[in-house]
Chimera marker file (.cmm) of the C-alpha trace (Angstrom):
<marker_set name="trace">
<marker id="1" x="23.994" y="12.503" z="5.840" r="1" g="1" b="0" radius="0.5"/>
<marker id="2" x="25.261" y="12.092" z="9.347" r="1" g="1" b="0" radius="0.5"/>
<marker id="3" x="28.434" y="10.553" z="10.730" r="1" g="1" b="0" radius="0.5"/>
<marker id="4" x="29.775" y="7.517" z="8.816" r="1" g="1" b="0" radius="0.5"/>
<marker id="5" x="26.777" y="7.405" z="6.483" r="1" g="1" b="0" radius="0.5"/>
<marker id="6" x="24.258" y="7.136" z="9.306" r="1" g="1" b="0" radius="0.5"/>
<marker id="7" x="21.144" y="9.214" z="8.935" r="1" g="1" b="0" radius="0.5"/>
<marker id="8" x="19.281" y="9.668" z="12.188" r="1" g="1" b="0" radius="0.5"/>
<marker id="9" x="16.098" y="11.562" z="11.514" r="1" g="1" b="0" radius="0.5"/>
<marker id="10" x="13.434" y="11.351" z="14.180" r="1" g="1" b="0" radius="0.5"/>
<marker id="11" x="10.060" y="11.212" z="12.453" r="1" g="1" b="0" radius="0.5"/>
<marker id="12" x="7.255" y="13.566" z="13.459" r="1" g="1" b="0" radius="0.5"/>
<marker id="13" x="4.324" y="11.991" z="15.302" r="1" g="1" b="0" radius="0.5"/>
<marker id="14" x="0.708" y="13.113" z="15.608" r="1" g="1" b="0" radius="0.5"/>
<marker id="15" x="-1.527" y="11.605" z="18.273" r="1" g="1" b="0" radius="0.5"/>
<marker id="16" x="-5.280" y="12.125" z="18.178" r="1" g="1" b="0" radius="0.5"/>
<marker id="17" x="-8.118" y="10.643" z="20.173" r="1" g="1" b="0" radius="0.5"/>
<marker id="18" x="-11.685" y="9.777" z="19.289" r="1" g="1" b="0" radius="0.5"/>
<marker id="19" x="-14.411" y="7.901" z="21.132" r="1" g="1" b="0" radius="0.5"/>
<marker id="20" x="-13.047" y="4.420" z="20.333" r="1" g="1" b="0" radius="0.5"/>
<marker id="21" x="-9.320" y="4.841" z="19.653" r="1" g="1" b="0" radius="0.5"/>
<marker id="22" x="-6.132" y="6.718" z="20.179" r="1" g="1" b="0" radius="0.5"/>
<marker id="23" x="-4.699" y="7.297" z="16.702" r="1" g="1" b="0" radius="0.5"/>
<marker id="24" x="-0.996" y="7.657" z="16.109" r="1" g="1" b="0" radius="0.5"/>
<marker id="25" x="0.479" y="8.832" z="12.794" r="1" g="1" b="0" radius="0.5"/>
<marker id="26" x="4.209" y="8.767" z="12.165" r="1" g="1" b="0" radius="0.5"/>
<marker id="27" x="5.692" y="10.397" z="9.047" r="1" g="1" b="0" radius="0.5"/>
<marker id="28" x="8.444" y="8.158" z="7.662" r="1" g="1" b="0" radius="0.5"/>
<marker id="29" x="8.680" y="8.502" z="3.870" r="1" g="1" b="0" radius="0.5"/>
<marker id="30" x="11.108" y="6.404" z="1.866" r="1" g="1" b="0" radius="0.5"/>
<marker id="31" x="10.635" y="3.278" z="3.965" r="1" g="1" b="0" radius="0.5"/>
<marker id="32" x="8.730" y="0.097" z="3.241" r="1" g="1" b="0" radius="0.5"/>
<marker id="33" x="6.390" y="-1.890" z="5.453" r="1" g="1" b="0" radius="0.5"/>
<marker id="34" x="9.101" y="-4.486" z="6.082" r="1" g="1" b="0" radius="0.5"/>
<marker id="35" x="11.459" y="-1.821" z="7.497" r="1" g="1" b="0" radius="0.5"/>
<marker id="36" x="9.236" y="-1.230" z="10.564" r="1" g="1" b="0" radius="0.5"/>
<marker id="37" x="8.978" y="-3.089" z="13.837" r="1" g="1" b="0" radius="0.5"/>
<marker id="38" x="6.167" y="-2.357" z="16.297" r="1" g="1" b="0" radius="0.5"/>
<marker id="39" x="6.349" y="-3.921" z="19.764" r="1" g="1" b="0" radius="0.5"/>
<marker id="40" x="4.265" y="-3.663" z="22.914" r="1" g="1" b="0" radius="0.5"/>
<marker id="41" x="5.898" y="-4.628" z="26.209" r="1" g="1" b="0" radius="0.5"/>
<marker id="42" x="3.558" y="-4.054" z="29.142" r="1" g="1" b="0" radius="0.5"/>
<marker id="43" x="2.314" y="-0.509" z="28.596" r="1" g="1" b="0" radius="0.5"/>
<marker id="44" x="5.282" y="0.567" z="26.448" r="1" g="1" b="0" radius="0.5"/>
<marker id="45" x="4.741" y="0.820" z="22.681" r="1" g="1" b="0" radius="0.5"/>
<marker id="46" x="7.963" y="0.984" z="20.651" r="1" g="1" b="0" radius="0.5"/>
<marker id="47" x="8.082" y="1.802" z="16.963" r="1" g="1" b="0" radius="0.5"/>
<marker id="48" x="11.412" y="1.315" z="15.256" r="1" g="1" b="0" radius="0.5"/>
<marker id="49" x="12.685" y="1.137" z="11.712" r="1" g="1" b="0" radius="0.5"/>
<marker id="50" x="15.948" y="0.418" z="10.037" r="1" g="1" b="0" radius="0.5"/>
<marker id="51" x="16.934" y="0.507" z="6.420" r="1" g="1" b="0" radius="0.5"/>
<marker id="52" x="20.219" y="-0.307" z="4.772" r="1" g="1" b="0" radius="0.5"/>
<marker id="53" x="21.041" y="0.674" z="1.214" r="1" g="1" b="0" radius="0.5"/>
<marker id="54" x="24.222" y="-0.270" z="-0.551" r="1" g="1" b="0" radius="0.5"/>
<marker id="55" x="25.482" y="1.075" z="-3.849" r="1" g="1" b="0" radius="0.5"/>
<marker id="56" x="28.399" y="-0.312" z="-5.806" r="1" g="1" b="0" radius="0.5"/>
<marker id="57" x="30.196" y="1.284" z="-8.739" r="1" g="1" b="0" radius="0.5"/>
<marker id="58" x="32.780" y="-0.601" z="-10.771" r="1" g="1" b="0" radius="0.5"/>
<marker id="59" x="35.270" y="0.675" z="-13.266" r="1" g="1" b="0" radius="0.5"/>
<marker id="60" x="38.346" y="-0.968" z="-14.780" r="1" g="1" b="0" radius="0.5"/>
<marker id="61" x="40.649" y="0.598" z="-12.216" r="1" g="1" b="0" radius="0.5"/>
<marker id="62" x="38.536" y="0.849" z="-9.048" r="1" g="1" b="0" radius="0.5"/>
<marker id="63" x="35.564" y="-0.388" z="-7.136" r="1" g="1" b="0" radius="0.5"/>
<marker id="64" x="33.609" y="1.873" z="-4.831" r="1" g="1" b="0" radius="0.5"/>
<marker id="65" x="30.922" y="0.646" z="-2.468" r="1" g="1" b="0" radius="0.5"/>
<marker id="66" x="28.789" y="2.922" z="-0.309" r="1" g="1" b="0" radius="0.5"/>
<marker id="67" x="26.514" y="1.952" z="2.538" r="1" g="1" b="0" radius="0.5"/>
<marker id="68" x="23.745" y="4.124" z="3.851" r="1" g="1" b="0" radius="0.5"/>
<marker id="69" x="22.188" y="2.938" z="7.075" r="1" g="1" b="0" radius="0.5"/>
<marker id="70" x="19.335" y="4.752" z="8.739" r="1" g="1" b="0" radius="0.5"/>
<marker id="71" x="17.350" y="3.892" z="11.830" r="1" g="1" b="0" radius="0.5"/>
<marker id="72" x="15.135" y="5.344" z="14.517" r="1" g="1" b="0" radius="0.5"/>
<marker id="73" x="13.199" y="4.207" z="17.554" r="1" g="1" b="0" radius="0.5"/>
<marker id="74" x="10.338" y="5.959" z="19.345" r="1" g="1" b="0" radius="0.5"/>
<marker id="75" x="8.610" y="4.740" z="22.492" r="1" g="1" b="0" radius="0.5"/>
<marker id="76" x="5.254" y="5.739" z="23.951" r="1" g="1" b="0" radius="0.5"/>
<marker id="77" x="3.627" y="4.900" z="27.279" r="1" g="1" b="0" radius="0.5"/>
<marker id="78" x="0.156" y="3.551" z="26.615" r="1" g="1" b="0" radius="0.5"/>
<marker id="79" x="-2.821" y="4.560" z="28.767" r="1" g="1" b="0" radius="0.5"/>
<marker id="80" x="-4.267" y="1.682" z="30.812" r="1" g="1" b="0" radius="0.5"/>
<marker id="81" x="-7.439" y="1.520" z="28.722" r="1" g="1" b="0" radius="0.5"/>
<marker id="82" x="-5.617" y="0.641" z="25.455" r="1" g="1" b="0" radius="0.5"/>
<marker id="83" x="-6.232" y="-2.942" z="24.332" r="1" g="1" b="0" radius="0.5"/>
<marker id="84" x="-2.674" y="-3.844" z="23.322" r="1" g="1" b="0" radius="0.5"/>
<marker id="85" x="-3.702" y="-7.109" z="21.659" r="1" g="1" b="0" radius="0.5"/>
<marker id="86" x="-6.017" y="-5.243" z="19.255" r="1" g="1" b="0" radius="0.5"/>
<marker id="87" x="-3.628" y="-2.538" z="18.005" r="1" g="1" b="0" radius="0.5"/>
<marker id="88" x="-3.634" y="-2.255" z="14.219" r="1" g="1" b="0" radius="0.5"/>
<marker id="89" x="-0.891" y="-0.730" z="12.054" r="1" g="1" b="0" radius="0.5"/>
<marker id="90" x="-0.908" y="0.302" z="8.383" r="1" g="1" b="0" radius="0.5"/>
<marker id="91" x="1.707" y="2.012" z="6.207" r="1" g="1" b="0" radius="0.5"/>
<marker id="92" x="0.649" y="4.047" z="3.154" r="1" g="1" b="0" radius="0.5"/>
<marker id="93" x="2.136" y="7.026" z="1.311" r="1" g="1" b="0" radius="0.5"/>
<marker id="94" x="4.977" y="7.481" z="3.819" r="1" g="1" b="0" radius="0.5"/>
<marker id="95" x="2.697" y="7.513" z="6.894" r="1" g="1" b="0" radius="0.5"/>
<marker id="96" x="2.641" y="4.732" z="9.495" r="1" g="1" b="0" radius="0.5"/>
<marker id="97" x="-0.785" y="4.748" z="11.187" r="1" g="1" b="0" radius="0.5"/>
<marker id="98" x="-1.646" y="2.920" z="14.375" r="1" g="1" b="0" radius="0.5"/>
<marker id="99" x="-5.132" y="2.542" z="15.798" r="1" g="1" b="0" radius="0.5"/>
<marker id="100" x="-4.970" y="1.917" z="19.561" r="1" g="1" b="0" radius="0.5"/>
<marker id="101" x="-8.434" y="0.709" z="20.592" r="1" g="1" b="0" radius="0.5"/>
<marker id="102" x="-9.794" y="1.686" z="23.993" r="1" g="1" b="0" radius="0.5"/>
<marker id="103" x="-11.400" y="-0.754" z="26.374" r="1" g="1" b="0" radius="0.5"/>
<marker id="104" x="-14.514" y="1.170" z="27.368" r="1" g="1" b="0" radius="0.5"/>
<marker id="105" x="-14.967" y="-0.794" z="30.612" r="1" g="1" b="0" radius="0.5"/>
<marker id="106" x="-11.518" y="0.234" z="31.877" r="1" g="1" b="0" radius="0.5"/>
<marker id="107" x="-11.992" y="3.799" z="30.629" r="1" g="1" b="0" radius="0.5"/>
<marker id="108" x="-15.281" y="4.068" z="32.527" r="1" g="1" b="0" radius="0.5"/>
<marker id="109" x="-13.767" y="2.489" z="35.648" r="1" g="1" b="0" radius="0.5"/>
<marker id="110" x="-10.887" y="4.985" z="35.576" r="1" g="1" b="0" radius="0.5"/>
<marker id="111" x="-13.242" y="7.928" z="35.069" r="1" g="1" b="0" radius="0.5"/>
<marker id="112" x="-13.926" y="9.887" z="38.205" r="1" g="1" b="0" radius="0.5"/>
<marker id="113" x="-15.818" y="13.115" z="38.685" r="1" g="1" b="0" radius="0.5"/>
<marker id="114" x="-14.183" y="15.491" z="41.148" r="1" g="1" b="0" radius="0.5"/>
<marker id="115" x="-16.487" y="17.406" z="43.437" r="1" g="1" b="0" radius="0.5"/>
<marker id="116" x="-15.778" y="21.118" z="43.645" r="1" g="1" b="0" radius="0.5"/>
<marker id="117" x="-15.689" y="22.380" z="47.236" r="1" g="1" b="0" radius="0.5"/>
<link id1="1" id2="2" r="1" g="1" b="0" radius="0.2"/>
<link id1="2" id2="3" r="1" g="1" b="0" radius="0.2"/>
<link id1="3" id2="4" r="1" g="1" b="0" radius="0.2"/>
<link id1="4" id2="5" r="1" g="1" b="0" radius="0.2"/>
<link id1="5" id2="6" r="1" g="1" b="0" radius="0.2"/>
<link id1="6" id2="7" r="1" g="1" b="0" radius="0.2"/>
<link id1="7" id2="8" r="1" g="1" b="0" radius="0.2"/>
<link id1="8" id2="9" r="1" g="1" b="0" radius="0.2"/>
<link id1="9" id2="10" r="1" g="1" b="0" radius="0.2"/>
<link id1="10" id2="11" r="1" g="1" b="0" radius="0.2"/>
<link id1="11" id2="12" r="1" g="1" b="0" radius="0.2"/>
<link id1="12" id2="13" r="1" g="1" b="0" radius="0.2"/>
<link id1="13" id2="14" r="1" g="1" b="0" radius="0.2"/>
<link id1="14" id2="15" r="1" g="1" b="0" radius="0.2"/>
<link id1="15" id2="16" r="1" g="1" b="0" radius="0.2"/>
<link id1="16" id2="17" r="1" g="1" b="0" radius="0.2"/>
<link id1="17" id2="18" r="1" g="1" b="0" radius="0.2"/>
<link id1="18" id2="19" r="1" g="1" b="0" radius="0.2"/>
<link id1="19" id2="20" r="1" g="1" b="0" radius="0.2"/>
<link id1="20" id2="21" r="1" g="1" b="0" radius="0.2"/>
<link id1="21" id2="22" r="1" g="1" b="0" radius="0.2"/>
<link id1="22" id2="23" r="1" g="1" b="0" radius="0.2"/>
<link id1="23" id2="24" r="1" g="1" b="0" radius="0.2"/>
<link id1="24" id2="25" r="1" g="1" b="0" radius="0.2"/>
<link id1="25" id2="26" r="1" g="1" b="0" radius="0.2"/>
<link id1="26" id2="27" r="1" g="1" b="0" radius="0.2"/>
<link id1="27" id2="28" r="1" g="1" b="0" radius="0.2"/>
<link id1="28" id2="29" r="1" g="1" b="0" radius="0.2"/>
<link id1="29" id2="30" r="1" g="1" b="0" radius="0.2"/>
<link id1="30" id2="31" r="1" g="1" b="0" radius="0.2"/>
<link id1="31" id2="32" r="1" g="1" b="0" radius="0.2"/>
<link id1="32" id2="33" r="1" g="1" b="0" radius="0.2"/>
<link id1="33" id2="34" r="1" g="1" b="0" radius="0.2"/>
<link id1="34" id2="35" r="1" g="1" b="0" radius="0.2"/>
<link id1="35" id2="36" r="1" g="1" b="0" radius="0.2"/>
<link id1="36" id2="37" r="1" g="1" b="0" radius="0.2"/>
<link id1="37" id2="38" r="1" g="1" b="0" radius="0.2"/>
<link id1="38" id2="39" r="1" g="1" b="0" radius="0.2"/>
<link id1="39" id2="40" r="1" g="1" b="0" radius="0.2"/>
<link id1="40" id2="41" r="1" g="1" b="0" radius="0.2"/>
<link id1="41" id2="42" r="1" g="1" b="0" radius="0.2"/>
<link id1="42" id2="43" r="1" g="1" b="0" radius="0.2"/>
<link id1="43" id2="44" r="1" g="1" b="0" radius="0.2"/>
<link id1="44" id2="45" r="1" g="1" b="0" radius="0.2"/>
<link id1="45" id2="46" r="1" g="1" b="0" radius="0.2"/>
<link id1="46" id2="47" r="1" g="1" b="0" radius="0.2"/>
<link id1="47" id2="48" r="1" g="1" b="0" radius="0.2"/>
<link id1="48" id2="49" r="1" g="1" b="0" radius="0.2"/>
<link id1="49" id2="50" r="1" g="1" b="0" radius="0.2"/>
<link id1="50" id2="51" r="1" g="1" b="0" radius="0.2"/>
<link id1="51" id2="52" r="1" g="1" b="0" radius="0.2"/>
<link id1="52" id2="53" r="1" g="1" b="0" radius="0.2"/>
<link id1="53" id2="54" r="1" g="1" b="0" radius="0.2"/>
<link id1="54" id2="55" r="1" g="1" b="0" radius="0.2"/>
<link id1="55" id2="56" r="1" g="1" b="0" radius="0.2"/>
<link id1="56" id2="57" r="1" g="1" b="0" radius="0.2"/>
<link id1="57" id2="58" r="1" g="1" b="0" radius="0.2"/>
<link id1="58" id2="59" r="1" g="1" b="0" radius="0.2"/>
<link id1="59" id2="60" r="1" g="1" b="0" radius="0.2"/>
<link id1="60" id2="61" r="1" g="1" b="0" radius="0.2"/>
<link id1="61" id2="62" r="1" g="1" b="0" radius="0.2"/>
<link id1="62" id2="63" r="1" g="1" b="0" radius="0.2"/>
<link id1="63" id2="64" r="1" g="1" b="0" radius="0.2"/>
<link id1="64" id2="65" r="1" g="1" b="0" radius="0.2"/>
<link id1="65" id2="66" r="1" g="1" b="0" radius="0.2"/>
<link id1="66" id2="67" r="1" g="1" b="0" radius="0.2"/>
<link id1="67" id2="68" r="1" g="1" b="0" radius="0.2"/>
<link id1="68" id2="69" r="1" g="1" b="0" radius="0.2"/>
<link id1="69" id2="70" r="1" g="1" b="0" radius="0.2"/>
<link id1="70" id2="71" r="1" g="1" b="0" radius="0.2"/>
<link id1="71" id2="72" r="1" g="1" b="0" radius="0.2"/>
<link id1="72" id2="73" r="1" g="1" b="0" radius="0.2"/>
<link id1="73" id2="74" r="1" g="1" b="0" radius="0.2"/>
<link id1="74" id2="75" r="1" g="1" b="0" radius="0.2"/>
<link id1="75" id2="76" r="1" g="1" b="0" radius="0.2"/>
<link id1="76" id2="77" r="1" g="1" b="0" radius="0.2"/>
<link id1="77" id2="78" r="1" g="1" b="0" radius="0.2"/>
<link id1="78" id2="79" r="1" g="1" b="0" radius="0.2"/>
<link id1="79" id2="80" r="1" g="1" b="0" radius="0.2"/>
<link id1="80" id2="81" r="1" g="1" b="0" radius="0.2"/>
<link id1="81" id2="82" r="1" g="1" b="0" radius="0.2"/>
<link id1="82" id2="83" r="1" g="1" b="0" radius="0.2"/>
<link id1="83" id2="84" r="1" g="1" b="0" radius="0.2"/>
<link id1="84" id2="85" r="1" g="1" b="0" radius="0.2"/>
<link id1="85" id2="86" r="1" g="1" b="0" radius="0.2"/>
<link id1="86" id2="87" r="1" g="1" b="0" radius="0.2"/>
<link id1="87" id2="88" r="1" g="1" b="0" radius="0.2"/>
<link id1="88" id2="89" r="1" g="1" b="0" radius="0.2"/>
<link id1="89" id2="90" r="1" g="1" b="0" radius="0.2"/>
<link id1="90" id2="91" r="1" g="1" b="0" radius="0.2"/>
<link id1="91" id2="92" r="1" g="1" b="0" radius="0.2"/>
<link id1="92" id2="93" r="1" g="1" b="0" radius="0.2"/>
<link id1="93" id2="94" r="1" g="1" b="0" radius="0.2"/>
<link id1="94" id2="95" r="1" g="1" b="0" radius="0.2"/>
<link id1="95" id2="96" r="1" g="1" b="0" radius="0.2"/>
<link id1="96" id2="97" r="1" g="1" b="0" radius="0.2"/>
<link id1="97" id2="98" r="1" g="1" b="0" radius="0.2"/>
<link id1="98" id2="99" r="1" g="1" b="0" radius="0.2"/>
<link id1="99" id2="100" r="1" g="1" b="0" radius="0.2"/>
<link id1="100" id2="101" r="1" g="1" b="0" radius="0.2"/>
<link id1="101" id2="102" r="1" g="1" b="0" radius="0.2"/>
<link id1="102" id2="103" r="1" g="1" b="0" radius="0.2"/>
<link id1="103" id2="104" r="1" g="1" b="0" radius="0.2"/>
<link id1="104" id2="105" r="1" g="1" b="0" radius="0.2"/>
<link id1="105" id2="106" r="1" g="1" b="0" radius="0.2"/>
<link id1="106" id2="107" r="1" g="1" b="0" radius="0.2"/>
<link id1="107" id2="108" r="1" g="1" b="0" radius="0.2"/>
<link id1="108" id2="109" r="1" g="1" b="0" radius="0.2"/>
<link id1="109" id2="110" r="1" g="1" b="0" radius="0.2"/>
<link id1="110" id2="111" r="1" g="1" b="0" radius="0.2"/>
<link id1="111" id2="112" r="1" g="1" b="0" radius="0.2"/>
<link id1="112" id2="113" r="1" g="1" b="0" radius="0.2"/>
<link id1="113" id2="114" r="1" g="1" b="0" radius="0.2"/>
<link id1="114" id2="115" r="1" g="1" b="0" radius="0.2"/>
<link id1="115" id2="116" r="1" g="1" b="0" radius="0.2"/>
<link id1="116" id2="117" r="1" g="1" b="0" radius="0.2"/>
</marker_set>
């Protein structure tokens, strides 16, 4: 645990690319789907999560209550050819997966062969 019960663990991220998508996998075990927030603002993709656990113990002479709050935020600059309105996210077995579909027309327009002199 970190300072004042805060746990700040930055999850590991893998980014792969295939013909149709950029694929992003973020390892975040112990969370639930509802703990995540995924936002796109312009070409900035932000993935954040926060989770708060509270535990209370009671005895005749005392009451003890503990809070554990953990959060993280990661941001990524999206390539121009990503279709932000078609991004899909799933969370299974502690892995958040995002499929970032490419717009082939933009990808082809941005492609340029460089002549070797």
